[in-house]
DRENTI-439669 format. One record per residue (C-alpha): residue number from 1; x, y, z. Coordinates in steps of 0.02 Angstrom, whole numbers, plus 50000, padded with zeros to 5 digits. Layout:
KOLDREN;NUM;X;Y;Z
...
END
This chain:
KOLDREN;1;50008;49998;50000
KOLDREN;2;50145;50111;50069
KOLDREN;3;50248;50081;49904
KOLDREN;4;50069;50111;49776
KOLDREN;5;50059;50285;49881
KOLDREN;6;50230;50344;49839
KOLDREN;7;50238;50297;49658
KOLDREN;8;50077;50353;49587
KOLDREN;9;50049;50477;49474
KOLDREN;10;49938;50632;49529
KOLDREN;11;49779;50658;49434
KOLDREN;12;49811;50835;49386
KOLDREN;13;49979;50763;49282
KOLDREN;14;49858;50640;49192
KOLDREN;15;49763;50767;49149
KOLDREN;16;49907;50879;49095
KOLDREN;17;49978;50743;48985
KOLDREN;18;49794;50705;48904
KOLDREN;19;49802;50903;48883
KOLDREN;20;49967;50914;48820
KOLDREN;21;49926;50769;48697
KOLDREN;22;49779;50849;48621
KOLDREN;23;49889;51003;48602
KOLDREN;24;50027;50901;48520
KOLDREN;25;49907;50808;48401
KOLDREN;26;49827;50979;48360
KOLDREN;27;49985;51069;48334
KOLDREN;28;50027;50920;48208
KOLDREN;29;49877;50933;48132
KOLDREN;30;49874;51124;48119
KOLDREN;31;50063;51109;48056
KOLDREN;32;50035;50980;47932
KOLDREN;33;49885;51062;47848
KOLDREN;34;49986;51243;47844
KOLDREN;35;50139;51159;47790
KOLDREN;36;50033;51075;47639
KOLDREN;37;49950;51231;47598
KOLDREN;38;50110;51325;47591
KOLDREN;39;50185;51206;47499
KOLDREN;40;50046;51222;47376
KOLDREN;41;50048;51398;47373
KOLDREN;42;50227;51415;47343
KOLDREN;43;50211;51279;47187
KOLDREN;44;50078;51374;47138
KOLDREN;45;50170;51558;47138
KOLDREN;46;50314;51492;47070
KOLDREN;47;50221;51395;46919
KOLDREN;48;50113;51566;46879
KOLDREN;49;50291;51653;46888
KOLDREN;50;50364;51541;46749
KOLDREN;51;50195;51530;46659
KOLDREN;52;50211;51732;46648
KOLDREN;53;50387;51720;46599
KOLDREN;54;50342;51596;46447
KOLDREN;55;50192;51718;46408
KOLDREN;56;50324;51849;46389
KOLDREN;57;50434;51752;46311
KOLDREN;58;50308;51686;46199
KOLDREN;59;50237;51877;46145
KOLDREN;60;50430;51916;46120
KOLDREN;61;50462;51788;46004
KOLDREN;62;50315;51793;45891
KOLDREN;63;50324;51982;45878
KOLDREN;64;50504;51949;45820
KOLDREN;65;50450;51807;45713
KOLDREN;66;50317;51914;45631
KOLDREN;67;50442;52058;45594
KOLDREN;68;50545;51912;45517
KOLDREN;69;50405;51849;45415
KOLDREN;70;50344;52032;45385
KOLDREN;71;50515;52041;45286
KOLDREN;72;50518;51899;45187
KOLDREN;73;50323;51943;45148
KOLDREN;74;50380;52116;45087
KOLDREN;75;50525;52034;44984
KOLDREN;76;50409;51911;44917
KOLDREN;77;50277;52034;44876
KOLDREN;78;50394;52160;44798
KOLDREN;79;50370;52171;44622
KOLDREN;80;50537;52277;44586
KOLDREN;81;50612;52155;44682
KOLDREN;82;50559;52019;44588
KOLDREN;83;50590;52092;44418
KOLDREN;84;50785;52140;44472
KOLDREN;85;50804;51963;44538
KOLDREN;86;50767;51919;44351
KOLDREN;87;50879;52044;44272
KOLDREN;88;50978;51979;44132
KOLDREN;89;51086;52056;44000
KOLDREN;90;51234;52192;44016
KOLDREN;91;51330;52138;44161
KOLDREN;92;51367;52321;44210
KOLDREN;93;51166;52352;44196
KOLDREN;94;51147;52204;44299
KOLDREN;95;51248;52278;44426
KOLDREN;96;51164;52437;44437
KOLDREN;97;50993;52347;44460
KOLDREN;98;51068;52274;44598
KOLDREN;99;51127;52425;44682
KOLDREN;100;50962;52499;44646
KOLDREN;101;50852;52394;44663
KOLDREN;102;50891;52236;44751
KOLDREN;103;51029;52289;44883
KOLDREN;104;50915;52419;44945
KOLDREN;105;50759;52310;44989
KOLDREN;106;50882;52178;45073
KOLDREN;107;50956;52317;45193
KOLDREN;108;50802;52416;45235
KOLDREN;109;50748;52284;45368
KOLDREN;110;50923;52260;45427
KOLDREN;111;50919;52433;45503
KOLDREN;112;50744;52423;45562
KOLDREN;113;50743;52245;45647
KOLDREN;114;50778;52274;45825
KOLDREN;115;50923;52106;45835
KOLDREN;116;51054;52065;45710
KOLDREN;117;51008;51948;45591
KOLDREN;118;51078;51893;45420
KOLDREN;119;50972;51900;45260
KOLDREN;120;51020;51784;45122
KOLDREN;121;50934;51764;44942
KOLDREN;122;50996;51616;44852
KOLDREN;123;50948;51667;44657
KOLDREN;124;50901;51559;44508
KOLDREN;125;50981;51702;44409
KOLDREN;126;51168;51655;44343
KOLDREN;127;51184;51850;44276
KOLDREN;128;51174;51925;44474
KOLDREN;129;51344;51957;44563
KOLDREN;130;51377;51851;44720
KOLDREN;131;51369;51948;44896
KOLDREN;132;51458;51860;45010
KOLDREN;133;51447;51924;45199
KOLDREN;134;51501;51858;45351
KOLDREN;135;51568;51670;45386
KOLDREN;136;51404;51578;45405
KOLDREN;137;51516;51472;45526
KOLDREN;138;51531;51604;45670
KOLDREN;139;51401;51675;45767
KOLDREN;140;51285;51823;45714
KOLDREN;141;51367;51985;45778
KOLDREN;142;51307;52114;45657
KOLDREN;143;51183;52125;45525
KOLDREN;144;51223;52060;45374
KOLDREN;145;51172;52017;45196
KOLDREN;146;51210;51882;45062
KOLDREN;147;51163;51863;44871
KOLDREN;148;51221;51694;44823
KOLDREN;149;51186;51564;44692
KOLDREN;150;51058;51440;44716
KOLDREN;151;51190;51312;44657
KOLDREN;152;51253;51350;44845
KOLDREN;153;51099;51243;44905
KOLDREN;154;51048;51115;44783
KOLDREN;155;51162;50979;44857
KOLDREN;156;51120;51017;45029
KOLDREN;157;51023;50886;45112
KOLDREN;158;50897;50997;45213
KOLDREN;159;50862;51097;45048
KOLDREN;160;50829;50918;44971
KOLDREN;161;50704;50885;45114
KOLDREN;162;50631;51029;45097
KOLDREN;163;50603;51008;44900
KOLDREN;164;50543;50837;44931
KOLDREN;165;50410;50896;45080
KOLDREN;166;50339;51040;44968
KOLDREN;167;50345;51142;45116
KOLDREN;168;50385;51336;45122
KOLDREN;169;50378;51488;45217
KOLDREN;170;50440;51386;45364
KOLDREN;171;50563;51387;45512
KOLDREN;172;50697;51269;45528
KOLDREN;173;50871;51244;45581
KOLDREN;174;50997;51234;45428
KOLDREN;175;51187;51197;45424
KOLDREN;176;51252;51263;45558
KOLDREN;177;51116;51350;45646
KOLDREN;178;51098;51208;45767
KOLDREN;179;51274;51224;45834
KOLDREN;180;51264;51414;45834
KOLDREN;181;51094;51420;45910
KOLDREN;182;51026;51507;45771
KOLDREN;183;50847;51478;45669
KOLDREN;184;50818;51539;45502
KOLDREN;185;50654;51583;45400
KOLDREN;186;50647;51492;45216
KOLDREN;187;50545;51530;45088
KOLDREN;188;50518;51516;44904
KOLDREN;189;50528;51660;44793
KOLDREN;190;50392;51644;44632
KOLDREN;191;50379;51752;44482
KOLDREN;192;50233;51840;44465
KOLDREN;193;50202;51798;44305
KOLDREN;194;50147;51616;44327
KOLDREN;195;50173;51607;44513
KOLDREN;196;50242;51448;44467
KOLDREN;197;50410;51491;44427
KOLDREN;198;50533;51493;44556
KOLDREN;199;50668;51657;44557
KOLDREN;200;50761;51603;44718
KOLDREN;201;50735;51577;44909
KOLDREN;202;50744;51692;45052
KOLDREN;203;50829;51623;45206
KOLDREN;204;50833;51753;45367
KOLDREN;205;50930;51686;45489
KOLDREN;206;50916;51741;45685
KOLDREN;207;50998;51711;45845
KOLDREN;208;50878;51616;45967
KOLDREN;209;50933;51685;46114
KOLDREN;210;50893;51869;46043
KOLDREN;211;50711;51776;45992
KOLDREN;212;50695;51720;46174
KOLDREN;213;50753;51890;46242
KOLDREN;214;50808;51889;46442
KOLDREN;215;50818;51711;46533
KOLDREN;216;50838;51792;46700
KOLDREN;217;50651;51727;46739
KOLDREN;218;50729;51562;46698
KOLDREN;219;50828;51515;46842
KOLDREN;220;50930;51366;46734
KOLDREN;221;51059;51361;46877
KOLDREN;222;50927;51292;46976
KOLDREN;223;50869;51142;46871
KOLDREN;224;50738;51247;46750
KOLDREN;225;50765;51193;46564
KOLDREN;226;50683;51305;46416
KOLDREN;227;50660;51213;46246
KOLDREN;228;50613;51270;46088
KOLDREN;229;50523;51124;46015
KOLDREN;230;50472;51086;45823
KOLDREN;231;50320;51000;45826
KOLDREN;232;50323;50948;45640
KOLDREN;233;50495;50872;45649
KOLDREN;234;50492;50838;45824
KOLDREN;235;50659;50892;45864
KOLDREN;236;50731;51008;46001
KOLDREN;237;50777;51172;45923
KOLDREN;238;50850;51269;46068
KOLDREN;239;50873;51212;46235
KOLDREN;240;50918;51321;46410
KOLDREN;241;50977;51237;46549
KOLDREN;242;51031;51040;46560
KOLDREN;243;50947;50882;46620
KOLDREN;244;51086;50767;46518
KOLDREN;245;50981;50753;46378
KOLDREN;246;51059;50779;46214
KOLDREN;247;50953;50929;46124
KOLDREN;248;50943;50815;45967
KOLDREN;249;50836;50702;46067
KOLDREN;250;50650;50663;46017
KOLDREN;251;50549;50788;46106
KOLDREN;252;50407;50659;46141
KOLDREN;253;50519;50540;46218
KOLDREN;254;50615;50673;46348
KOLDREN;255;50428;50738;46402
KOLDREN;256;50373;50549;46442
KOLDREN;257;50560;50526;46543
KOLDREN;258;50549;50708;46631
KOLDREN;259;50363;50702;46671
KOLDREN;260;50394;50606;46823
KOLDREN;261;50527;50712;46899
KOLDREN;262;50482;50899;46798
KOLDREN;263;50325;51005;46780
KOLDREN;264;50313;51021;46584
KOLDREN;265;50225;51201;46530
KOLDREN;266;50217;51227;46356
KOLDREN;267;50165;51374;46263
KOLDREN;268;50118;51361;46042
KOLDREN;269;50198;51514;45943
KOLDREN;270;50049;51539;45831
KOLDREN;271;50047;51519;45649
KOLDREN;272;50210;51406;45657
KOLDREN;273;50252;51231;45720
KOLDREN;274;50361;51302;45855
KOLDREN;275;50334;51263;46042
KOLDREN;276;50409;51350;46197
KOLDREN;277;50429;51194;46314
KOLDREN;278;50487;51248;46507
KOLDREN;279;50546;51098;46605
KOLDREN;280;50538;51152;46793
KOLDREN;281;50597;51018;46917
KOLDREN;282;50471;50984;47053
KOLDREN;283;50629;51009;47184
KOLDREN;284;50645;51192;47109
KOLDREN;285;50432;51228;47149
KOLDREN;286;50461;51155;47329
KOLDREN;287;50634;51217;47373
KOLDREN;288;50584;51339;47507
KOLDREN;289;50493;51182;47583
KOLDREN;290;50628;51142;47702
KOLDREN;291;50656;51308;47755
KOLDREN;292;50455;51316;47780
KOLDREN;293;50446;51154;47869
KOLDREN;294;50579;51234;47989
KOLDREN;295;50492;51375;48019
KOLDREN;296;50317;51293;48031
KOLDREN;297;50412;51165;48147
KOLDREN;298;50476;51320;48266
KOLDREN;299;50307;51404;48277
KOLDREN;300;50219;51221;48327
KOLDREN;301;50361;51190;48433
KOLDREN;302;50345;51350;48523
KOLDREN;303;50171;51349;48544
KOLDREN;304;50174;51175;48620
KOLDREN;305;50299;51228;48749
KOLDREN;306;50194;51388;48787
KOLDREN;307;50025;51277;48804
KOLDREN;308;50122;51144;48910
KOLDREN;309;50188;51289;49022
KOLDREN;310;50015;51344;49029
KOLDREN;311;49968;51170;49063
KOLDREN;312;50096;51135;49196
KOLDREN;313;50050;51292;49288
KOLDREN;314;49856;51248;49291
KOLDREN;315;49921;51069;49350
KOLDREN;316;50030;51161;49488
KOLDREN;317;49892;51260;49539
KOLDREN;318;49750;51142;49573
KOLDREN;319;49901;51005;49595
KOLDREN;320;49918;51092;49773
KOLDREN;321;49749;51081;49833
KOLDREN;322;49743;50882;49760
KOLDREN;323;49908;50860;49848
KOLDREN;324;49849;50931;50028
KOLDREN;325;49684;50824;49996
KOLDREN;326;49791;50679;49980
KOLDREN;327;49911;50731;50119
KOLDREN;328;49766;50733;50236
KOLDREN;329;49700;50568;50184
KOLDREN;330;49864;50483;50215
KOLDREN;331;49878;50587;50394
KOLDREN;332;49708;50500;50426
KOLDREN;333;49774;50336;50367
KOLDREN;334;49901;50361;50497
KOLDREN;335;49779;50382;50641
KOLDREN;336;49802;50577;50649
KOLDREN;337;49624;50664;50636
KOLDREN;338;49648;50822;50702
KOLDREN;339;49709;50930;50534
KOLDREN;340;49577;51014;50461
KOLDREN;341;49578;51074;50266
KOLDREN;342;49548;51270;50237
KOLDREN;343;49536;51332;50044
KOLDREN;344;49454;51504;49997
KOLDREN;345;49352;51542;49846
KOLDREN;346;49192;51452;49800
KOLDREN;347;49239;51295;49694
KOLDREN;348;49233;51097;49712
KOLDREN;349;49391;51104;49826
KOLDREN;350;49301;51219;49943
KOLDREN;351;49148;51101;49955
KOLDREN;352;49261;50930;49967
KOLDREN;353;49342;51025;50128
KOLDREN;354;49201;51070;50211
KOLDREN;355;49142;50890;50178
KOLDREN;356;49331;50829;50221
KOLDREN;357;49321;50927;50393
KOLDREN;358;49128;50862;50437
KOLDREN;359;49192;50675;50419
KOLDREN;360;49353;50701;50514
KOLDREN;361;49249;50789;50645
KOLDREN;362;49122;50631;50656
KOLDREN;363;49245;50515;50656
KOLDREN;364;49355;50579;50792
KOLDREN;365;49201;50591;50879
KOLDREN;366;49160;50409;50836
KOLDREN;367;49355;50345;50880
KOLDREN;368;49333;50443;51044
KOLDREN;369;49188;50361;51089
KOLDREN;370;49236;50198;51028
KOLDREN;371;49394;50203;51122
KOLDREN;372;49337;50270;51282
KOLDREN;373;49202;50136;51279
KOLDREN;374;49339;50008;51258
KOLDREN;375;49448;50080;51377
KOLDREN;376;49287;50079;51488
KOLDREN;377;49261;49870;51448
KOLDREN;378;49438;49831;51440
KOLDREN;379;49457;49934;51630
KOLDREN;380;49272;49840;51683
KOLDREN;381;49346;49653;51629
KOLDREN;382;49522;49690;51731
KOLDREN;383;49425;49733;51853
KOLDREN;384;49313;49583;51861
KOLDREN;385;49443;49474;51849
KOLDREN;386;49545;49547;51993
KOLDREN;387;49396;49545;52086
KOLDREN;388;49375;49345;52026
KOLDREN;389;49525;49332;52139
KOLDREN;390;49527;49419;52283
KOLDREN;391;49382;49332;52355
KOLDREN;392;49441;49143;52280
KOLDREN;393;49598;49148;52393
KOLDREN;394;49523;49251;52547
KOLDREN;395;49388;49098;52536
KOLDREN;396;49532;48981;52540
KOLDREN;397;49629;49073;52680
KOLDREN;398;49475;49081;52787
KOLDREN;399;49417;48898;52758
KOLDREN;400;49622;48843;52831
KOLDREN;401;49602;48988;52964
KOLDREN;402;49432;48911;53008
KOLDREN;403;49516;48738;53031
KOLDREN;404;49670;48797;53145
KOLDREN;405;49520;48872;53253
KOLDREN;406;49426;48718;53269
KOLDREN;407;49603;48638;53313
KOLDREN;408;49636;48786;53434
KOLDREN;409;49790;48816;53329
KOLDREN;410;49793;48998;53400
KOLDREN;411;49969;49035;53356
KOLDREN;412;49934;48992;53195
KOLDREN;413;49760;49070;53182
KOLDREN;414;49880;49239;53236
KOLDREN;415;49998;49220;53108
KOLDREN;416;49894;49183;52970
KOLDREN;417;49773;49320;52991
KOLDREN;418;49935;49445;52996
KOLDREN;419;49994;49369;52842
KOLDREN;420;49815;49382;52762
KOLDREN;421;49820;49580;52813
KOLDREN;422;49986;49592;52742
KOLDREN;423;49941;49505;52569
KOLDREN;424;49791;49606;52554
KOLDREN;425;49881;49764;52593
KOLDREN;426;49994;49737;52453
KOLDREN;427;49852;49667;52341
KOLDREN;428;49759;49849;52374
KOLDREN;429;49942;49944;52302
KOLDREN;430;49820;50109;52324
KOLDREN;431;49714;50062;52182
KOLDREN;432;49830;49999;52052
KOLDREN;433;49831;49872;51934
KOLDREN;434;49994;49876;51887
KOLDREN;435;50145;49830;52017
KOLDREN;436;50341;49815;51978
KOLDREN;437;50408;49630;51965
KOLDREN;438;50472;49655;52147
KOLDREN;439;50323;49705;52217
KOLDREN;440;50231;49528;52146
KOLDREN;441;50363;49427;52203
KOLDREN;442;50339;49514;52366
KOLDREN;443;50172;49482;52379
KOLDREN;444;50214;49281;52330
KOLDREN;445;50318;49282;52495
KOLDREN;446;50171;49350;52588
KOLDREN;447;50058;49215;52526
KOLDREN;448;50191;49087;52578
KOLDREN;449;50242;49146;52741
KOLDREN;450;50041;49112;52770
KOLDREN;451;50071;48931;52705
KOLDREN;452;50230;48902;52811
KOLDREN;453;50108;48944;52949
KOLDREN;454;50011;48770;52884
KOLDREN;455;50125;48697;52819
KOLDREN;456;50304;48709;52921
KOLDREN;457;50455;48634;52851
KOLDREN;458;50369;48543;52723
KOLDREN;459;50415;48644;52560
KOLDREN;460;50564;48751;52485
KOLDREN;461;50566;48908;52378
KOLDREN;462;50700;48962;52281
KOLDREN;463;50684;49147;52184
KOLDREN;464;50785;49194;52045
KOLDREN;465;50768;49318;51954
KOLDREN;466;50874;49452;51836
KOLDREN;467;50883;49623;51938
KOLDREN;468;50840;49724;51786
KOLDREN;469;50654;49661;51783
KOLDREN;470;50648;49726;51986
KOLDREN;471;50556;49881;51888
KOLDREN;472;50469;49813;51767
KOLDREN;473;50290;49824;51775
KOLDREN;474;50169;49671;51769
KOLDREN;475;49990;49628;51819
KOLDREN;476;49968;49624;52004
KOLDREN;477;49940;49436;52053
KOLDREN;478;50006;49320;51896
KOLDREN;479;50098;49226;52018
KOLDREN;480;50015;49191;52182
KOLDREN;481;49869;49086;52096
KOLDREN;482;50024;48966;52016
KOLDREN;483;50103;48956;52174
KOLDREN;484;49919;48935;52283
KOLDREN;485;49886;48787;52159
KOLDREN;486;50038;48706;52188
KOLDREN;487;49969;48687;52369
KOLDREN;488;49811;48628;52325
KOLDREN;489;49844;48519;52181
KOLDREN;490;50025;48465;52162
KOLDREN;491;50055;48410;52355
KOLDREN;492;50143;48252;52336
KOLDREN;493;50222;48160;52456
KOLDREN;494;50292;48222;52599
KOLDREN;495;50381;48371;52553
KOLDREN;496;50373;48476;52366
KOLDREN;497;50510;48605;52290
KOLDREN;498;50465;48785;52222
KOLDREN;499;50564;48872;52088
KOLDREN;500;50510;49051;52022
KOLDREN;501;50615;49128;51900
KOLDREN;502;50632;49289;51792
KOLDREN;503;50731;49291;51631
KOLDREN;504;50739;49419;51493
KOLDREN;505;50719;49344;51306
KOLDREN;506;50730;49483;51173
KOLDREN;507;50601;49597;51214
KOLDREN;508;50506;49492;51331
KOLDREN;509;50503;49428;51507
KOLDREN;510;50479;49249;51540
KOLDREN;511;50421;49204;51708
KOLDREN;512;50423;49020;51768
KOLDREN;513;50348;48938;51921
KOLDREN;514;50414;48744;51940
KOLDREN;515;50357;48619;52060
KOLDREN;516;50404;48443;52089
KOLDREN;517;50225;48399;52142
KOLDREN;518;50134;48265;52050
KOLDREN;519;50097;48336;51887
KOLDREN;520;49952;48315;51759
KOLDREN;521;49897;48197;51639
KOLDREN;522;49887;48261;51462
KOLDREN;523;49703;48250;51475
KOLDREN;524;49680;48323;51633
KOLDREN;525;49806;48469;51585
KOLDREN;526;49701;48503;51422
KOLDREN;527;49540;48517;51520
KOLDREN;528;49620;48639;51648
KOLDREN;529;49681;48744;51484
KOLDREN;530;49494;48725;51400
KOLDREN;531;49374;48722;51540
KOLDREN;532;49373;48854;51678
KOLDREN;533;49317;48788;51837
KOLDREN;534;49396;48621;51825
KOLDREN;535;49529;48578;51951
KOLDREN;536;49644;48719;51945
KOLDREN;537;49600;48783;51797
KOLDREN;538;49510;48939;51885
KOLDREN;539;49648;49040;51946
KOLDREN;540;49754;48982;51748
KOLDREN;541;49599;49052;51638
KOLDREN;542;49591;49203;51753
KOLDREN;543;49777;49271;51729
KOLDREN;544;49803;49209;51553
KOLDREN;545;49635;49302;51526
KOLDREN;546;49695;49462;51605
KOLDREN;547;49885;49444;51515
KOLDREN;548;49784;49438;51352
KOLDREN;549;49678;49579;51374
KOLDREN;550;49808;49703;51431
KOLDREN;551;49960;49651;51302
KOLDREN;552;49888;49534;51176
KOLDREN;553;49861;49378;51117
KOLDREN;554;50029;49348;51072
KOLDREN;555;50076;49328;51266
KOLDREN;556;49977;49234;51396
KOLDREN;557;50041;49081;51493
KOLDREN;558;50104;48899;51441
KOLDREN;559;50074;48726;51550
KOLDREN;560;50211;48580;51528
KOLDREN;561;50163;48431;51657
KOLDREN;562;50229;48260;51677
KOLDREN;563;50125;48155;51777
KOLDREN;564;50237;48100;51913
KOLDREN;565;50365;48211;51869
KOLDREN;566;50309;48392;51903
KOLDREN;567;50248;48547;51817
KOLDREN;568;50308;48700;51743
KOLDREN;569;50211;48859;51704
KOLDREN;570;50287;48975;51588
KOLDREN;571;50207;49147;51592
KOLDREN;572;50254;49262;51450
KOLDREN;573;50253;49459;51465
KOLDREN;574;50319;49609;51360
KOLDREN;575;50454;49731;51438
KOLDREN;576;50330;49843;51522
KOLDREN;577;50399;49994;51605
KOLDREN;578;50257;50103;51583
KOLDREN;579;50114;50011;51653
KOLDREN;580;50080;50157;51769
KOLDREN;581;50091;50291;51675
KOLDREN;582;49974;50201;51546
KOLDREN;583;49846;50163;51689
KOLDREN;584;49838;50338;51743
KOLDREN;585;49813;50397;51557
KOLDREN;586;49678;50272;51556
KOLDREN;587;49589;50349;51706
KOLDREN;588;49602;50516;51636
KOLDREN;589;49514;50462;51485
KOLDREN;590;49390;50359;51593
KOLDREN;591;49370;50520;51690
END
C-alpha cells in the first residue's frame, strides 16, 4: 500500500498529459495542413511566375517572328524586287539594278529590325553578282546580307528534304544553325508572271537568344530547362539548361521521361510549328519546403512549449489543493484526525474541504467514543477478573483459618491472619492494577508466609530473577494463583520444592513457576486450559485472560507437566516499564 502511494502519478498530471497530447495532435494537424498549404501556394506561385515569363517570352518571340515574317513577305511581294532578281543582259546594267533595286530592299529591314540577323537570297539568275557576307560558321555579331547563287544549296540535304516535302515559308535549323543556336526562316520566291516559276529563295537567320529574350525569369542554374521545339520534325531546336539529355533527342520521349521529375509547361507559337517548353524541376517548386517546414516546426514547437507551460502552471495550481487533500487523507490513514482543510474561494475544492472536515469531526468523535468505551470495557473486564481472584483466595485462606481455629491452633491462626492482612495490603496497592515485579514477588512471599504456618518445613522455595526486571511493571496477582495451585493440587509426598525464575528473552519477559509435585496427565492438562472451573483451571484461565486483555494474544501462559514428575508454568509478558503511566492515562480517559 505504502509503495503504491509513493509511486502513483497525480491526477492533475494525468490530466496535463492528456491536455498536452491534445495540444500536440492539434499542433501536428495544424502544422501539417499549414505546411501543405504553404508548399502548394509556393508551388502555384512559382508555376504562375514561370507561366508569366513563358507568356512574355512567347509574346517577344511571336513579335520578332512576325517581324521577320513581314521582311519575308515584303521581299516576296515586291514586284520591283522580283523583276530585279530576274534581270539579265549587260553585266553593268545588272550591277546597277542590284545597287538600285535589290541591295536597298535587302538592307532596309536590316536597319529596322532590332536584333542582328543574316538575310540571304539564293537566286536562280546567274547574271547577278554574288555578295558574300560574314562567315556562316561564326556567331551573328552584326546584321549582314548575302546574295548567293542557287547552286549553293542544291546539294544540301536539308534543302532536298524541303523540296521533297514541298514545304514553304517555314522555320527550321539548317547548316550551322543548330550548333550556333540560330534559327532560319526559309521561303520560295516565285515569279508573278505565273506564280510557279521559282526565281530564288529567301533565308533570314537570327539568334535564338535574341528571339527568346532575357532568361533571368528562367533560373536555369536551379535546374529549369527552356526548350524550343519544332513539332513538325519533333526535334529540340534550342535548349537552355541541361538535364543530361542531348538537344537533338526526340521531344516526345524527353517529355515522357521528364514528366516524373519535372513539371512540363508548353506555349505554342501562333502560325508556326514551334512550341516553347519549360521543364520545371519539382524540387525547384518545393525548394523552400525545408525552410517552411523548419519555420512551421519552430512555430508549432513554441506553441507546444507555451501551452505546456500553461498546462503545467494550471496543474501546479490545482495540484496543490489535490496534494493537500491526499496529504490529509494519508494522515487519516496514519491515525491523525486533528488536521482540517481550509481553501479560499467557492469551488469544488471548498466543498470537498467542508465535507472532509465534517467527516473528520464525525470520525474523531466516533473513535473517541469507541476508544473510551473500549477502555471502559477493558478496565471493567480487568477489574472483574481481579475481583474474581481476591474472593477466591480469601475463601481458601479463611477456610484454613477456620480449620486451625477448630483445632485451637491460636498461634497459627494469629500468624495466618497477620499474613492475610499483609497480603491484602500489597494487593490493594493504592488501587493500581500494575505493580513492579519486585512487589509481585513480595506478595508471593507474603502468601508463602501464610502457607509456612500451615506447612511448616514441608516445602522449599527458590526465587531467581534478573535484577533488571525488578522495576518491570506487571499485572498484579499473576504469580500467586500458580503458587497457590501447587499447594492445592500438586502436593505429593512429604515435601515439595518450588522455583520461581524471571529472564529477559529478546523484548519479552519470561516468568516460570516450577514445582516437583504430582504433575498432570495430558487429558487433565488440556481440561485445565480449556475449561475454567475444573481442577486448578479457574485461576489459570483468569491470569491468562488478564494478560491477553492487557498485552494481546501473543502473550499469556503455557503449562508443561509430566504426571509424577512435576509442572512448569511459563508466563510470557512484554517488557513494560510504563504500566503505571498507562494506567493513569486510562483513568484520565475514563474521567
